[in-house]
N, C-alpha and C positions, 0 to 999 in steps of 0.2 A: 207678883210674881210679877219679878225685873223683866225687864225688856232684853231678848237674846234669840238670837237664829241657831237652832238648835242642829240646823242642816251640818253645823260646823262645832266645832269644839271654842269653850269660851277664851274669850279674848282674856291680854295678860290684864289681873288687876291693876295695873299703877294708869291703866291707859283707857280704863272704861269711861264711856263718855254717858250724856241721857240723850243719843240721836231718837228722834223720832220714827227715822224709816224702818230698824228693824222691825218694828211692829207692823208694820205694814204689808214685809215681805212677808212676815209670820203670814199675817191674813189670807193674803192670795194666796203664797205657797198650801195655806190648807185649805182652800177653797178648790185649787187644782186636784187638790187629796181628794175630797168629796167627790167631784167632777169624777175621778179616774176611778173610781169607788162603785158608781152609778152606769158607769158603763160597764164595767166586771158584773154586777148584777145581773143589767140586762142580757151579757153574753151567759150567765148563767142559769137565769130564769126565765126568761122571756120566751115565749112559744112562737116567736119569729125564726124559724132555721134558715135565714139567708143574712148576704149581710144588707144594713140596714141603707149602704148610699148604692144599692142593686135598684133603679128609679121604675125598671120596668116592675119591682116585687115589693118596692117598702110603701109603706103609707105614712101620712105628714107628720105622725107624735111618733113613729117610730127614728124616721128621718132628724127630727130636728132637735129629739134625746140622745142621739149617738153624736150630731154636729154638734150640740153646747157643751159635750165633752173634749171636743178636738185638741179644748183651751189646755188638756190637762197635763200630757205630756211635753211640748213645748216650755209650758212656764215652768213646770216642775226641772228638766232642766237648767233651763236659763238662769233660774233663782238660784240654784247650785250656784252659779258663776256670780251671781250678784251679791249672793252671802261673801263666799270667799273674798271678794274685791273688800265688805263692809270689815273683816276683822283686819285684811290690813291696815285701814284706818283706824281701829279701836288699837293698835297697839301692837299686835302681832306679827313677830321677824317674818321674814318671807323665807327662814329653811325652817320652819319649825309649821308653817302653813304646807309649803312642799312639803316636808314629809308626812304632815296630813293627810292631804290630799293623792300624795302617792300608795299609801299603806290601807287609808281607805276604799282608793279606787278597786286595786285588787281586791281588798275584803268582798265589794261589791261585787264583782265580777266572778269572783266565786263563788257568794249566796248565789246568783243568776244559774251559774250551771246547777246548781244542786237544791238547794233548799226552793230556790223559786220554780224551776223548772220542773218539781218534784210537785208541787203543790199545783200546778197547771193539769202533768200528764197521768197522775198515781202510777206512774209504771218506773220499777225498777229492774234492767235498764230503761233507762224512755229516752225518748226526742230530749234535745238542747234548746230552750226556747232563749234566741237571744234579742232579751227585751228591753224594758227601760232601768234596769239595775247595771245591765250589761251597755249602754248608752250612759248613763251617769259614770258609772264605775271606769270605762276608757275614757271619758272627756277630761274628769278628774286628772285620771294618769298625764293626760296630756298637760292640765292645764298646772300640773307640777315642775311645769317646764316653763309654759308659758308667763306665770305671773313672775319670773325675772325679766320679762321687758319692760318697754315704758305701755303704758295706757294707749298709747295712739295707735304703738305696731298689734297689742290685741284684739285692739278693736279693728283692724283693717286685716286682720287672719279672718276675723270673725265675718265680717262683712264680706269677704273674698268668699269663704268658702259657702254662706248664706246665698249671695246672688250670683255664683259661678259655679255652683254643683251640677245644675239641670242643662248645664253644655255638656257634662260627662253622659249625660242619659241614650246617647247613642251608641257608647261602648258597651255590647250586648257579652253576660258574660259566658253566654254559651258559645262565643267565638272564640275566649281564650284560655282553651286548653286547661294545663295543668295550675296556670294563677288565674283559672277562673275563682275557686274558692276564696280568693285572697280579693277579689276585684268585688264578690258577694260583701265578703263583709266590709269593706269600704264605702260601696256606693251603690249594688244594684239591689242587696239584702237576696233574700228568696231560698231556696231550700240547698242544701251545699253538706259536703262528707271532709269531715276532718281526722283520718284514722280508722278508730269504728266508733267516731261521733256522728249519730245524724242529729246537722243544724238545723234549724228555723230561725233563719238570720232576718228578723222584722223590723230593727232598728241598724241599719249602719252608720260607720263610724260618721264619714263626714261630715254632715248635714247636724251632726248630734254637737259635737266638736265647736263646730264652727256657731252654735247657739248658747252653749257653755260660756264661749269666747263672747260672746257679744252682751250678755247677762253680768259679763265681767266687768267691762264698760260701763256699764249703766252704773258701775258703786257711785264716780264724783258724781256723779247728776244727784243722787240719791245722797247727798252730804251739804247740801245746797240749801239755803234758808226755806222756811217753810213754803212761802208763797212764792219764789221763786220755782221750787223744786214743784210745786203742785201744775206750774203752769208749765211749764217744760216738757215735764210729763204731761199733761194733755195733747200739745204741742205735738210731740214726736208719737204719741199713740194715734193720732188722727191723720199723722202724715205717711204711717203705713198700712192702714186702713184706705187711705185715697190711693195709695201708691197702689196698693191689691186689686181696689174697683177697677183702677186705669189699664194696669195689666190682664184683670178678667173680663175688662167690657171687649178688649182688642183683637181677647183670644192670641195671645201673645206667647213671648217667651216666659217661664217660670212653672206652668203642669202640662205633662205631657195628655190630659186630660180636659176636651176642649168643651166649654158650653152650649148650650143649643135649644132654641124657640120650641117649645111644646104646646100640645095640643092645648095643655090647662094653664092659669097663670104659677099656680100653685109651684106646678113641677118646674118650670120655667124659673121659678125663685132658687127650686132644690138645685139642681143645676149648673144655674150659677154659683152655689154656695159646695159643689160637690168636688170639690178638689182632693188632690193626693196626698195619704198621709202617710203610704207605710212603699218608699222614703217621703219624708215631709218636701214638699217641693215649696220652691219661693213664696211663690202664692200661698200656701197654705198657712207657710209659716207669718208670712208679713198679714194674713184674715186674724191669725189667732193671739200673736203676738203685740200685733195694732191693739185690740180689742181688750187683754188682758193689760195693758199700760195701759190706756183710757180709761182701766177701773183702777187704776193706785191712789188716785187723787180723791174719788168717791171712798175707798174705804181706812184712808189714812183720818179722815173725818168721822167715820163712824164707829160706835161705842157702844158698852154694855154688852149684853150674854152672844149676842152674834158675833160681838167681835174675839171674846174670850175662847168662844167657839171654835171658830177657823184656827184662832192663832194657838189654841192646844194640840190641833192637826198639825201646823205648821211647826210646831217643834219637837216631832217626832215623826220627821218623815217617813224614815226607813222600820222603823219602828209599826207605824202605820199600815205600810204597804205589805209587809209581812203579813200582818195579824191579818190585814185586809182579805187577802188573797184567800190565804185559812181557813176563814171563817166563812167566805161565800160560800167556795167548795162544799165543805162541811156539812152546809145551811142546807145547800142543795141538794146531797144527794139524801140527807137526812127526810127533808119532804118529798122526794121522789121514792125511797123507801116506807114513809106514809100511804106514798098514794098507790103502791104494790109493786114496785119496783123489785127487783134482785140485785141484789148486791155485786153479786161477780157480772153482775154486765155495766156497773159504772167503775169499772177495774180498766181507765185508762183516763185519755182527754173526754170531760164530761159531753159536752157538744157531738161528739159518737155516739153516746147514749141518745142525746136529744134527737138527732136525728134518725135511729134507728127507732125507734118508741114515741115520735111525735111530742116529745112532753115539756111541758112548759106554761107560761100564763100569760094574759094581758098585763099591757103596759101598767095599769090602774096597782098590779098583785106587786110588780118588777118595785115600784117608787117604795111603796108601802114597805117592802124586802128593805130594800135601800136606805129608809127612814131609820126602822129598826136596826139595820146596822151600826147606821153612824152612832144612835145611840149607845151601843156595846161597845165603840171604839174610841167615842167621848171617854168614857168613864176608865177603859185600859189605857188609854192613851194621860190621862192627867194621874193613875196608879204610877206610869211608866217615867214622868216629869218627877213626881217625887220619889221615887226609886234611883233614878240616876243622880238626882240630886246628894243622897245619903250615898251615893260610893256603890251602891251595892243591891241587885249580884254584878259580879264586875264583867260577867258577857256585854250586860246594857253597853258598853262602850262600843260597842261595835255595830250599835243598831239607832 
């Protein structure tokens, strides 16, 4: 199979190169998607009907199961930006890439408010969840314009948004009257109303645009010679992790939830790592993206079945996500029915059913369900790659 980053369309044939970087990007994106699937399976199947970051209730296994998945969404958005830069380097014109980013971005937003929102709620009409497809979509629409700027300008915009958005935390949406919904969309997140729509804004715009812009700015580094690339990635990742440790130790800028010393050493560690992901704080992003970039040189050295497994997911990111969500929801409903549940009680967000009935399983069963799902998704993504390569059916161009 030839190297390509399927988050974006093929480069111009005349400009194909033998870059190693796209394979590494595919693998890291595939790992992020696998972790995203784990988080979703935990939400659906786990019997712990509380937030894993609630230190008064959680357990270390549950906390770290959730914590390791923190990397998923930032890496997903970050690498879409990286992929865009790599396609420019392989000969795609800015106009063609801009048009693609614009049309794909709006398509993803439409998918979010229809197919994805229904996949979570199973209600018509139901609430609109603005989650990862919304974040990717609105960021791609923004990047459709930003790619005309010099790379240093895009990097500067990304840096300003990532490091500066926490300065806006003091502005409360509830104090803004008629523009409160706009502010929730841009920065604050939360529940809002837009005409007849009930919005659950989990991924506000500003930090996620910054993440994609930063990913775009990483592109030139990935085009360096292999040894230099690996060395620079290692230093960059280490620098971000050290910046996280410094800010977190000081309990200073970059996260609105300070950590504290607990009676138990493990609880203290959990408190230290329990940064804010909705919206993603600067400390959260330094931690997650720093660790992800540290992984990149190691992934570039990885080969064999594991590399092929991860890259297969990374080459079909949007198809993977949609299929995974529906597969997880359908499978948990099937299991609940097998355990005597009533179908009519499950027509709505499944977490409501879990809270009402106490349904759920211990973590080992969650992991088993996750591994089984990954096996099915791998087979589906391999089929998808073949079907898309043959150009049939035509609707696959949008996934």
